[in-house]
N, C-alpha and C positions, 0 to 999 in steps of 0.2 A: 240654689241661688243662680247657677249657670243657666239652668233651664228657664228661669224667670227672666233673666237678662235677654235670652234669645227671643222670648215671646215679646218683650217690650220693644226690642229692636225691629220687630216686624211691623209695629205700628208706624214706623217711618215710611212705610209704603202707602199709607192711606192719608189723603189730604186732610188737613186740620178743619173741623167744622167752622171755626171762626175765621178761617182764611189767614191772610197776612196781617189782619188786625188783632191777632192773638197776642195778648200781653203776658201770657202765663210763662213763668220761668221754667226752663228745661222741659218744654212741652214734648210729649212723646209722639205727637202727630207730625205729619210732613208739612213743611213750609217751602216757599219758593227759594229761600236762601239755602235750604238743604239740598236742592237739586243741583246747584252749582258745584261741580266736582273739580278738583285741581287738575291741571294739565297732566295727561298721561293716563287718566283713569276713564273708564267707560261711562256713558251718559246714564245708563240704566241702574247704576249702583249695585250691580250684581256681584261686585268684588270689593271687599274692604279688608281691613286688617285682620278680621276674624275668619276669613276664608270665603269660599263661594256661597252665594245666597241665591234665592229664587229670582228668576229674571222676570221683570215686568213686561207687559205688552207695550210695544211702542205706541200703539194707538191710544193708550190711556194717558200719555203725556200731552199737555196742552200744546197745540201748534205742531204736533208731529205729523209727518207726511205718511201717506199709506205705504205699506210694504210693497216693494216692486216699482215705485215711482222715483223719479229724480227730482232734486230740488230745482226750482226755477233758476236759481243762480248757483250753479255748481261751484264748489270750492276747487281751487287747484289741487292737483294730486299731492303736492308737497304739504298741504295743510290737512290732509285726511288723518283721522285718528283710528287706531285699530278697534275692532269690535271684540268685546269680551266673550269668552267661550260660554256655551250653554252649561247647564248643570250636568254633573257626571252621569245621572240616571237617564238623561235624555239621549236618544240615539242620534249620532251624528249623521247629517245628510251627506250623501255621496256627491262630490263635486262633479259637475258635467260641463262639457264644452270649454274645457280649459286648454288654452293654447300656450305653448312655450314662449317665453319672452324672446323677442328678437333683439338683434344687435342695435336696432334703431329705436326701440321702445325704451322709455325710462325705467329705472329700477323701482320696484314698489317700495313704499316707505317701510322702515323697520317696525315690526310689530312686537308687542309684549309677548312673553312666554305663554304658550298655550292658546293664542288668539288665532282665529281663522276667518275666512270670508264665506258666508253661507251661499249655497247655490242659488237661492231666491234673490240675492242682491245683484243688481245689474252690474255689468262691467263698466267701470268709469272710463270716460274718454281720455285720451292722452292730450298733452298740451298742443299737439299739432292738429287736433280735431275739435269741432264745436258741437254742442248739443242744443237742439232746439228747445225752447221753453215748453213746459207742460208735456214733455215726451214721456209716455208711460211704458214704452218698450225698451228693452235693453239695446244698447248700441254696441255693435261688435267692431272691433278694430280690423282694418283691412290687413289681410295676411301679408306679411313682409317676407321677402326672399332671404333665406338664411345666408349670412356672409360666410365665405369659405374660411375654414380654420387652417392656418398654416402649421404644418408639423414642426415642432421645435426639436432640433437635434439633441440627442441624449449625450450629455457630457459626462466623462468619467469623473467620479468623485475624487477630489484631490486627496492624496495620502497625507495623513497628519504627521507632523514632525515628531520624532522620537529621540529620546536620549539614549546614550550608550549604557543601558541597564538591561539585564536579562528579563525577558517577558515572563509574566506570571503564568505558570502552568498548573493545571489541576493536580497532576501527579509529577512532581519534579524528580528527575533521575538522581540528583545529588543536591548538596547544599548551595545556597546562594553565593557564598564566598568563592567556591570553586568555579561556578558558572560565570561569575563576574570576571575572574582572572582570565579564564579561558576566552571569554568574549573579547576582552581587551587585547589579548595576544592575537586573536584572529583579526580584529579590526586593524591592528598595527600592520599586519602583513597586507591586508587589502589596501590600506592607505599607501603603503610603500609602493606596491605594484601600480596602483592607480596614478600616483605622482610620476613614476618613471614613464608610464604610458603617456601621460599628459605632456611631459617635457619633450618627448620625441614624436608626438603624434602628428601625422600629416593631416591635410585638410579633410580627406575622406575618412579619417580615423577619429575625428573629434567626437563623433557620435558614440564612440566606445568609452569615452572618458566620463567618469561618474562625478557627481557633485559630492560635497562633504556629507550631506544628509543621505544621499543614495548609498554611499559607502557604509554608513551606519545601518541603514535598512538591510543591506546585503549581509552584514555581519549578524544582525539580529535574526534574519530569516534562516541563515545557515545554522546558527547555534540552536534555534528552536527546532529546526527539522531534525537535527541529530539527536536532540533531547527527546523528541516524541517518537521518531521512527525506531531508534535503537536505545531505549532507556537502560537496558541491562548492561550494555557495553559502551555507554555514552562517554565515559572518561577516556577509554582507550581510543575510541573513534575520533573524538575531537583533538586528542593529542596528535594522532597521526595526520589529521587534516591540517593542523597548524604547521607541523613539520613539512608537509607537502607544499604548502604555500610559502614557507620560508625558503625552500629550495627552488621555487618556481622562478623562471626568468620572465622578463617583460614580454618576450615573444609568446611564451606559453600563456601568459595572462591575456594577451591580445586575442589569442585563439579561443580562450574560454569566454571572453566577452562577446566575440562574434557568434559563438554557438548559442549563448544565452539570448542574444538579440534575434537570431533566427528563430529560436523557440518561441519568443514572444510574438514575433510577426506571424508565425505559423498559427499560433493560437488565436490571434486577432482576425485572421482571414476566415470568412465563412466557408464551412465545408472542409476545414483543415484539421478538425479534431479527430483524426483517425490514426493517431500515433499508437503503435503497439506498446505493450507494457515494457518491452525491452528498450525501444527507442525513447520512451518517456523516462525510464530510469537513467539512460545514458545522458539525456538532456539535463536531468537534475544534478547528476554527479559532475558534469563537465567533461572536457575532453579526456580520453584515456591517456595513460602514461605511455611514452614511447621508450621501450627498453633498448639501450644501445650498450652492448658489453664491450665493444672495441675489439672483439675477437672473431676469428673466422669460425664457421660451423664446426670444423674439425677440432679447432682449439677449444671451443666451448665443451665439446664432448670430453676432451682430455681433461679439462678443468674440473669436471664432475667428480674426479677422484678426491677433491678437497671437500666435497659435500656428502660423501657416503654416510649413511646412518647405520651404525651397528645395532642389530636387534637381538644380540645374544642375551642381554639382560632385561628384555622387555616382555618376557613370557607372561608376567602378571597382567599385562595390558593386551592379551590375546594374540600377540605375535607368537609364531611357532618356529623357533630356531632349529629344533630337531624333531624328527618324526616320532610319534608314540611307539612304544614297544608292543610286541605281540601280546604280552600278558595284559597290558592296559587295554588293548583293543578287545581282547576276549572278555575281560570283566565288564566293559561297556556294553557289549552285546548281551551278556547275561542280565545286566540291569535293565536293558530295554525290554527283554522278554518278560522279566518279572513284573515290570510296571503295567503290563497289559494295555499299553497305549495311552495311559493317563499322562497328561502334560499340564503345564501352567501357561495360560494365555500370555503372550508377549505384550498385549495391548492393555488388557483390563485385569490381569492376574487371576482370572477365573480358572478353576480346575475343570478340564474337559478331556474327552477321550477321542483319539484319532483311530481311523480304521483303514490301514493300507489295503488296497484292493477292494475297498467298499464293504460295508456291512451287509451280510447276506439278506436279512429280513427286509430292509428298505433301501439298500444301496447308498446309505449315508456315508460321508467321509469323516464327519466329526459330530460330536454331540454338543449340547449346551445352547443351541439356538443362536440368536444374533449377539454380536459383540458391540457393546456401547463403551466408547473409550475416548480418550483425548489423543489426537494424532500428533500434537506437538509435545516436545520434551518439557519436563519440569525443570525449573531453575530458580535460583535465589537472586532476587534483584539486589543491586548494589546498595550497601548500607549508607544512609544519609549521614554526613558528618554531624556530630553532636547528638545523634540519636543512638542510644546504646542497645535498644531492642533490635534483634535481627528481623528483617522483613520476612513476611510469609512467603513460602515457596509457591510459585505460580506456573501455569502452563503457557507455553509460547503461542499455542494455537488460539486461545480465547482469553488469556490473561486471568482465568479463574484461579482462585486459591486452591491448592491441592487439598482434597478431602471435602470440598464444599459441593461438588457436583459429580455425578457418575461419568459424564462424558459429553462431548459436543459433537460426536460423529458416531455412526453405526455401520457395521459391516455384517455381511451375511453369515459369517462363521468365525469362530475363534481360531487363532494361529499361535505357533510357537517357534522358537529357534533355540539352538544349542551352541555354546561357545567352547564346550569341552573338546580338546583335540582328539581324545580317544573316541568319543562318540562320532565326531566328524570322520575320523579314519575308519571307523567300523562300516561306514557307508561307502566312502571312496578313500583309498589310502593316500597319504601325503607322499610326494615324490620330489627329489631334488632336481634342479634344472640340469639336464644332461649336456655334455659338450656338443658343440655344433660348429664345426670348422667353416661351414659355408656362410656364417654370419659375419658381416663386415665388422672390423674392429672399431671403426669410428661411428658406430651406431649406438644410440640410446633410444629407449622405447617408453612412451607414456602409456599407462595401462589403467583401465577402469572396468568395473563389472557392475551389473545390476542383478539384484536378487528378488525372488518371489517366494511366497510361502507355499509349501506342499505338505503332504502327510509325513514327510521326513524332516521337516523343519524349513530353514531358510536355504534355498538352493539357487544355483546359478541359472539365470535365464537370458543373459546377454553379456557378451564379452567384446571389448573394443581395445585396439592397440593402434597408436599413431607414432610416427617417427619424430625424433627430437633432434634439432630445434625447429625444423621446418613445419611440423604438424601434419604431414601427409598421412592419409589413412593406410594402415597396413592390414588391419583385420577388424571386422565389425559384423558379427553374426548373432542371431538368436540361438538359444540352447534349449533343447527339450529336456526338462528335469527328469530324474528317476522316479519320483513319486507323483501321485495325482495332485493337481494344482488346487489349493484352497483359495488363494488370493494372490494375484500377480503384483499386488502392492503398487498399482499403476500410478497412484498419487506421487510416488517418489521414484519408482523404477522407470517410468515413461513407457513401459511395455503394456499394451492394451490387448484384450482378447482378439480384436480384428487383426492386430499385427501377427499374432501366431497363426491365425486362420489363413491370412493372405501371404504368408512367407513361402518363399521358394525353397524346396529341399536342397541341401548342400550336395553338389555333384560328386564330391570325393576327390577333387583335384588338390594338389599340394600348393603351398604358397612359395613364391619366389622372392627375390630381393625387393620387388616392388609391392609385396603384399598380395591382397586378394583382388586388386583392380584388374578387370578384364573389359572386353567390349560391352558386355551386358551391364557392368557396373557404370561404365562411362555413359551409356545411354540413360541409365537411371538418374545419374547426377545431372545430365543435360536437361532431362524432363523436369527435375526439381528446380533447376535454375530458371526454367521457363515459367513454372508455376510454384512459387515458394510455399503456398499453402498445402501443397500435396505432400502427404507423409511418405517417408522413404520406405520403399518395399524391400524388405530384407530377406536374407537367406537364413535357414535354420539347420543346425547340426543335430544329429540324433541323440547325443548324450554329452554330459560335461567332460568325459574323458576325451572325446573327439575334439572338443573345444580346447582342452589343455594341450593336446598334441599339435594343434594348429599354432598355438602360442609358442610352443617349444621350437617350432620351425623358424621362428623369427628372432629368437634370443639364444644366448649362451650364458654360462655362469658369470662371465666378465661383462655382460651387457648391463649398463645401468637401467634399472627399472624404476620409473618415476610414477608417482601417484599421490592421492590424498587419502589418508586412512588405509594404507596398503594392507594392514593386517586382515581387514575384512575381505578384500579382493583376493589376496593370496590364499586365505583359508577357504574361500568359496571354490577356487580352482584346485586347492590342495597342492600348492607349490611351496617349496622351501628354496628361496632365492637369496644368494649371499650379497648381491650388490643392489642395495635398495636406497632410494632417495624419497623420503616421505615428507610432504609439505607440512604435515601436522608437527613434525619434529623440527623442521626448518623454521617455522613460525610458531614457537611455543606460546601457550596461553600465559597472559600476564600474571596469573595467580600462582604460577609455579609449574606449568606444564601439565603432563598427563596426571590423572585421567581427564582433566579439563582440556578442551580443545576448541579451536575456532573452526567454523564451517567454511567450506570452500567458497561459497557464495559471499560470505562476509569478507574473506581475505581478498577476493577479487575486487570488491567494492572499495575497501580501505587501502589496499596496496597499489592497485592498478586503475582504479576508477572505471571498472568494467562491470557490466551487469550480466549475470548468467542465471540459468534456472528460473526464468520469468516468462517463458513462452506460454501464451494462452490462446485458445481457440473458442470463440463464442463465450468468453468469460469462464471457460473451464480450464483449469490447470492441467497441462499435458505431461507433467512430471519431468524428471531429469533426462538429459541426453548424455549417455556415457561418452560419446565422442567429444561433446563440448566440455565435459568434465575433465577428460584426459588432456585435452589441449590446454585447458585452464591451469591444471597442475603444472604443465610444461612451461607456461608463461611465468608462473610464480617462481619456478626454478631458475629461469633466465634472469629474472629480477634479482634473485639472490646471488647469481653468478656475477652480475654487474656490481652489486654492492661489495661482495667479498673481494673481487679482483681490484676494485678501487682501493680498498683497504690494504691489500697486499702490495700494490704498487707504491703506496706511501711508505710501506715498511721496507721497500728496496727490492721487491721481486721484479723480474723482467723476463722477456722472451728472447731466447737466443736459439737461432736455427729452428724456430717453430716449437721449442721446448720451454717449459716454465723453469726458470732458474731462481733459486732462493738467494737471499742476500749473502754474498760472499761464498756461494756454493756453486756446484755444477748443476746441469740440467737434470730434471727429474723425469724419467721415462715411466709414465704410468702404465705402459703396456707390459713392463717387466715386473710390475708389482704383483705380489702373490695375493690374489683376491680371495681365493678359496684354498682350503688346506690341501685338497686333492681334487683332481678332475677325473674321477673314475666313473664307473657306471652309476646310474641313479640309485638312490637308496630305496 
């Protein structure tokens, strides 16, 4: 039936034999009244409600003009109607001699969907031109000069107003209730500081004052940054940040606003996006805290007696309070010989074999091939309130769930380490710090070591000591380990193969009260100040025993030894020291302390607003700097001195004749305290 209707409709293209005198009802032929189409449709009837139809030749219509000619009385351009498209099977002719419309030419009339102007159709004249009658050639418009286009300045998109409600995150570190409460407290402190600054602001300081909406944006940005950058410790970080702003004065808030304003202006200036990762981190955290203990350097050293950390009961956490016995060392050596060099990889837990002195047949140091592992530690994310299932354990390096991927990094060889005091003593014996009368009594020393993997495990490769509280360098040398090097662990140790190759041999001189600094060292520091990108050229000692003797020349049993995670450093040098101040124990983890611990980098960010361990060169992480880490631990200790002395003063403590006096008591002479049981010869 549909096919028959289509055939009958085609008769409408053929004129009726009876012409307009046809009186037949519903005649299938074409009549003059059928040609009249409603406005908006083409003359040729090639398009109707049933879709595209065959196009008639224009010459078959009565009174039609030849193709390519213009009408004697051309219609104005506003009265033109679009031409219907050709059938789909028909190849579209390519347009030629098409000129872009100029600013002075009128816009073409709107056309129906799919319409186009054939190339054979002449270009119609514009309203400013006249066409001669009976003209059979196309008339081309005179080319017009393009009008210059003025560049529109790009305006910054206005920021949308937001309400004081935590922003939605794909993976929220905790529940909405806690985030909302923390956000409100953070906003309250921002609003308080901003109002105080506004009340006392001078004319040139008005630009530092924020509007109410800007204060809300600032609180939202800060909360979101802490939630995304540190999700595992979000609750602790935001609590510390709220307390920091609660103690902040308007002057400190003003300094922070000025730093933020400078950062924004530097980012908006072309060519200024050259901030190093450390400077960028500083700009994000705001100005660093200024530690003012109110004590002299000598009094600060004496005050450390209130912060000593006893390690007698921390042997289960790898602290070594007493040296292993000879029987334990002998059993450890027998076990090493019986194992035949088989170890478990410290990174991927694969069993492999090490060959001290190299394997004879091929010179290999270890078996097992490449090591695929996760360099970041595994951790449990904080549990979301209201969710009873414990979240899956993840790696900090790539946030992958433990057990779902073999690793995100690869090393050339497997490595191992041992924490057994007996096995450590079988290689280098533990020694107590010997008496040293030449060491000043008012000296405290910050201490940090870097370790690398050898065929004997994790060995000392760099040792650094700085004076406290001034931070002057006393000792900083590379160390040649006893075993052949498997991996310098440069990602974390900061010691690279070129550092070992370019190191100057230690000349054998002893250290004085000013440490290792000499004319050569001063020249090296001056060259580094002239070119900050130049790596420090260090000196290297032939063995860990020599490095330990150099440290012994700077300390005595009563010298406070300051560091972060000191059990690792003390075990690497094989030292038993009675006077220890460990920042891991000064700032215990909020979940109950050891074995959980905060990293030094995180403590510096949350406690002092300072960024460490972020130096990069050409996008490559350069690892830790033991001198930077040693000074950072010293700064955290000064902060603890400030906090504890403030508490003690409220309790009634005072200073009399340079000595600390308890409430209602006499002065406490820390130099007379018995720090060690006996100061005999080293064990």
